[in-house]
C-alpha positions in Angstrom: 0.0 0.1 -0.5 1.8 3.5 -0.9 3.0 5.9 2.4 -0.1 8.5 1.4 -2.7 5.0 2.0 -1.4 5.7 6.4 -1.7 9.8 6.4 -4.9 10.9 8.4 -7.5 11.4 5.6 -8.9 14.6 4.8 -13.2 15.9 6.7 -14.5 18.1 4.4 -14.9 21.4 6.1 -18.0 21.5 8.3 -18.6 17.4 8.8 -18.5 17.5 12.2 -21.3 19.7 12.2 -24.0 17.9 10.0 -26.9 16.3 11.6 -26.1 12.2 10.4 -22.5 12.9 12.0 -24.7 14.2 15.9 -26.6 11.2 15.6 -24.6 8.7 15.1 -22.0 10.1 17.5 -24.4 10.5 20.1 -25.9 6.9 19.2 -22.4 5.1 19.1 -23.3 4.4 15.9 -19.4 3.8 13.8 -21.4 2.1 10.6 -23.3 5.6 10.2 -20.4 7.1 11.0 -17.6 5.4 8.4 -20.5 5.1 5.5 -20.9 9.6 6.1 -17.2 9.5 6.2 -16.5 7.7 2.9 -18.9 9.2 1.0 -18.2 12.4 2.7 -14.1 12.0 1.7 -14.4 9.4 -1.1 -12.9 7.1 1.1 -12.8 3.4 0.3 -13.4 0.5 3.1 -9.2 -0.2 2.5 -8.3 3.3 3.5 -10.8 4.2 6.1 -9.1 1.0 7.3 -5.9 2.0 7.4 -7.2 5.6 9.3 -8.8 3.4 12.0 -6.8 0.6 12.7 -9.1 -2.0 11.3 -9.2 -4.3 8.4 -11.0 -4.0 5.4 -13.2 -6.4 6.1 -13.7 -5.4 9.6 -15.4 -1.7 7.9 -17.1 -3.7 5.7 -19.3 -5.7 8.5 -19.1 -2.5 10.5 -20.5 -1.1 7.5 -23.9 -3.2 6.9 -24.2 -3.3 10.3 -23.0 -6.5 11.0 -20.5 -6.1 13.4 -20.6 -3.2 16.1 -17.9 -1.6 17.3 -18.3 -1.6 21.6 -14.9 -1.5 22.8 -14.1 1.7 24.6 -10.7 1.2 23.3 -11.0 1.2 19.7 -13.6 4.6 20.1 -10.5 6.3 21.2 -8.2 4.7 18.4 -11.0 6.3 15.9 -11.4 9.3 17.6 -8.1 9.7 17.2 
């Protein structure tokens, strides 16, 4: 994978002010948050996974709702 794949992705201005982002965070729904981030920043599951320390397969499961993020340390890693 290119070195740029491991750089922090650019989040568009105003992203954190969006209602669906607030709702996803309030509900601790990383699947919705991941989907909105992917659409807003034009990221693939691989690129998003590299940014938050998850595999592409795990990102896919979270986005599709077959797996949830439950561990606090994983939330912390995603937030970083």
